[in-house]
C-alpha positions as CSV (number, residue, x, y, z in Angstrom):
1,X,56.5,19.9,-11.4
2,X,55.9,16.6,-13.2
3,X,57.2,14.7,-10.3
4,X,54.6,17.0,-8.0
5,X,52.5,15.3,-9.4
6,X,52.4,12.1,-10.3
7,X,53.6,12.0,-6.5
8,X,50.0,13.5,-5.1
9,X,47.9,10.6,-6.0
10,X,51.1,8.4,-4.0
11,X,50.2,10.7,-1.2
12,X,46.0,10.9,-1.1
13,X,46.2,7.3,-0.8
14,X,48.1,7.2,2.5
15,X,47.3,11.1,3.9
16,X,46.5,9.9,8.0
17,X,43.7,12.7,9.1
18,X,44.8,12.5,13.2
19,X,41.9,13.6,15.7
20,X,43.5,13.9,18.2
21,X,41.0,14.0,20.7
22,X,39.8,10.1,20.0
23,X,43.8,9.4,19.6
24,X,43.1,7.2,16.3
25,X,44.3,7.6,13.0
26,X,41.8,7.2,10.1
27,X,43.2,6.9,6.2
28,X,41.5,8.4,3.4
29,X,41.5,5.4,1.3
30,X,39.9,3.5,4.2
31,X,37.5,5.3,4.7
32,X,35.7,5.9,1.5
33,X,35.7,2.2,1.1
34,X,33.6,2.0,4.2
35,X,31.4,4.5,2.9
36,X,31.2,2.8,-0.4
37,X,30.2,-0.5,0.7
38,X,27.8,1.0,3.5
39,X,26.0,2.9,-0.4
40,X,26.8,-0.8,-1.9
41,X,24.8,-2.7,1.3
42,X,22.0,0.4,0.9
43,X,21.4,-0.2,-2.3
44,X,20.7,-4.0,-2.1
45,X,18.5,-3.3,0.7
46,X,16.4,-0.7,-1.2
47,X,16.0,-3.1,-4.7
48,X,15.0,-5.5,-2.1
49,X,12.3,-3.9,-0.8
50,X,10.9,-2.3,-3.9
51,X,11.3,-5.9,-5.1
52,X,9.0,-7.1,-2.7
53,X,6.7,-3.7,-3.1
54,X,6.1,-4.9,-6.2
55,X,5.6,-8.3,-5.7
56,X,2.9,-7.4,-3.1
57,X,1.9,-4.6,-5.5
58,X,1.0,-7.3,-8.3
59,X,-0.7,-9.7,-6.4
60,X,-2.7,-6.6,-4.6
61,X,-3.7,-5.9,-8.0
62,X,-4.5,-9.8,-9.7
63,X,-6.6,-10.0,-5.6
64,X,-8.9,-7.1,-6.4
65,X,-9.4,-8.1,-10.1
66,X,-10.2,-11.6,-9.2
67,X,-12.5,-9.9,-7.1
68,X,-14.3,-7.6,-9.5
69,X,-14.6,-10.7,-12.0
70,X,-16.7,-12.6,-9.4
71,X,-18.5,-10.0,-8.3
72,X,-19.6,-8.9,-12.6
73,X,-20.5,-12.3,-12.7
74,X,-23.1,-12.8,-10.2
75,X,-26.9,-13.8,-10.9
76,X,-28.3,-12.0,-8.6
77,X,-28.3,-10.1,-6.0
78,X,-28.8,-12.7,-3.1
79,X,-25.9,-14.6,-5.8
80,X,-23.9,-10.8,-5.0
81,X,-23.9,-10.6,-1.1
82,X,-23.3,-14.4,-1.2
83,X,-19.7,-13.7,-3.3
84,X,-18.8,-10.5,-1.6
85,X,-19.1,-11.8,1.6
86,X,-18.0,-15.5,1.3
87,X,-16.0,-15.9,-1.9
88,X,-14.2,-12.6,-1.7
89,X,-12.2,-14.1,1.4
90,X,-11.3,-16.1,-0.2
91,X,-9.9,-14.7,-3.2
92,X,-8.1,-11.3,-1.4
93,X,-6.7,-13.4,1.1
94,X,-9.0,-11.6,3.6
95,X,-11.0,-13.4,7.3
96,X,-14.1,-11.2,7.2
97,X,-15.8,-9.5,4.9
98,X,-19.5,-7.6,5.4
99,X,-21.5,-5.1,3.6
100,X,-23.4,-2.6,5.5
101,X,-26.7,-0.9,4.0
102,X,-29.2,2.0,4.6
103,X,-31.6,4.0,2.8
104,X,-34.0,5.6,4.7
105,X,-34.8,4.1,8.3
106,X,-33.6,0.5,7.0
107,X,-30.3,-0.7,7.3
108,X,-29.2,-4.2,6.7
109,X,-26.1,-5.8,6.8
110,X,-25.0,-9.0,5.6
111,X,-21.6,-11.1,6.4
112,X,-20.7,-15.4,5.7
113,X,-23.9,-15.9,8.8
114,X,-26.5,-14.1,6.7
115,X,-28.9,-11.2,6.3
116,X,-29.9,-9.0,9.7
117,X,-31.5,-6.2,10.3
118,X,-29.6,-3.1,11.0
119,X,-29.6,0.0,12.9
120,X,-29.5,2.6,10.3
121,X,-28.0,5.9,11.7
122,X,-24.7,2.7,12.8
123,X,-23.9,2.6,9.1
124,X,-24.5,6.7,8.4
125,X,-21.9,7.5,11.8
126,X,-19.2,4.6,10.0
127,X,-19.4,6.7,7.2
128,X,-19.2,10.0,8.5
129,X,-15.7,9.1,10.1
130,X,-14.3,9.2,6.9
131,X,-13.4,9.3,3.2
132,X,-12.8,6.5,0.1
133,X,-11.2,4.5,2.6
134,X,-10.1,3.4,6.0
135,X,-7.4,1.7,7.0
136,X,-6.7,0.6,10.5
137,X,-4.7,-1.5,13.2
138,X,-7.4,-2.3,15.7
139,X,-7.8,-4.2,19.1
140,X,-11.8,-5.0,17.9
141,X,-13.1,-5.0,14.2
142,X,-15.5,-3.0,14.0
143,X,-19.4,-4.0,15.0
144,X,-20.4,-3.9,11.9
145,X,-17.8,-8.0,11.2
146,X,-20.6,-9.1,14.0
147,X,-19.5,-11.6,15.5
148,X,-15.4,-11.7,13.7
149,X,-15.0,-8.5,14.9
150,X,-13.6,-9.9,18.4
151,X,-10.5,-12.0,15.6
152,X,-10.2,-8.5,13.4
153,X,-7.1,-6.8,14.3
154,X,-7.0,-5.0,10.8
155,X,-9.0,-2.9,8.9
156,X,-10.4,-1.9,5.7
157,X,-13.4,0.2,5.9
158,X,-14.5,0.5,2.1
159,X,-17.6,3.9,1.5
160,X,-19.9,2.8,-1.0
161,X,-21.8,6.1,-2.2
162,X,-24.9,6.4,-4.5
163,X,-27.8,9.0,-5.4
164,X,-31.0,8.1,-3.8
165,X,-33.1,5.7,-3.8
166,X,-30.2,2.9,-4.2
167,X,-28.7,2.6,-1.2
168,X,-25.8,4.0,0.8
169,X,-23.2,2.4,3.1
170,X,-20.0,0.3,3.5
171,X,-17.9,-2.8,2.8
172,X,-15.3,-4.0,5.5
173,X,-12.4,-6.1,4.6
174,X,-10.9,-7.9,7.9
175,X,-8.1,-9.6,9.0
176,X,-5.9,-11.3,11.5
177,X,-2.7,-10.6,11.4
178,X,-2.7,-7.9,13.2
179,X,0.3,-5.9,10.6
180,X,-1.6,-3.0,8.8
181,X,-3.4,-3.2,5.0
182,X,-0.9,-1.2,2.5
183,X,-1.4,2.5,1.7
184,X,-1.9,4.5,-1.0
185,X,-1.7,2.0,-3.8
186,X,-3.4,0.3,-1.8
187,X,-6.2,2.7,-1.1
188,X,-6.8,3.4,-4.1
189,X,-7.6,-0.5,-5.1
190,X,-9.4,-0.3,-2.4
191,X,-11.9,2.5,-3.5
192,X,-12.5,0.9,-6.8
193,X,-13.2,-2.7,-5.7
194,X,-16.1,-0.2,-3.8
195,X,-16.8,1.0,-6.6
196,X,-17.5,-2.0,-8.0
197,X,-19.5,-3.8,-5.9
198,X,-21.7,-0.1,-5.1
199,X,-23.0,-0.3,-9.5
200,X,-22.8,-3.5,-9.2
201,X,-25.6,-3.2,-6.7
202,X,-27.3,-0.8,-8.8
203,X,-27.8,-3.2,-11.5
204,X,-29.3,-5.4,-9.6
205,X,-31.8,-3.5,-7.4
206,X,-32.7,-1.1,-10.3
207,X,-35.8,-2.7,-12.3
């Protein structure tokens, strides 16, 4: 009995599975080694993906924090719009940022070129298409980007919701790179950014 037990490891290391249909023989030992190597390779790839995600997420958080601090330090509504449309693109690594607001029968949009009046129904329809934030790849950016819309290939539209008489609207972030914005974690950060902007505007719009 003892002799038979001692033989088992040797037998297992040399067992062959004959695949008659394929006309070849596979070693259990070789098969197990191949599986182990595949698992190690998959684990290494997953680890690299996790590191890349963590670095990207950390960078996104730092960018959002920088944009928030710049908005909080604005010294008035005009200065705030300047920060959002001209400083945020550099802080956030974007190609275009626009803000569109409406209240009653009046609608305005602001981008790096300045402030323009727009049909409030355009803004109202736009924010009625989604809740919170909309991330998408596009062939042409949202019209509220103005002339820059021709260059936009990925955009994030963020709802700006306020109680009357304060205006509501949207914040539009655009980039030329067709790679879309991050999904779940990116959405949470962008919603936070929109909430901060809404409160900053309210501070300057209410005497």
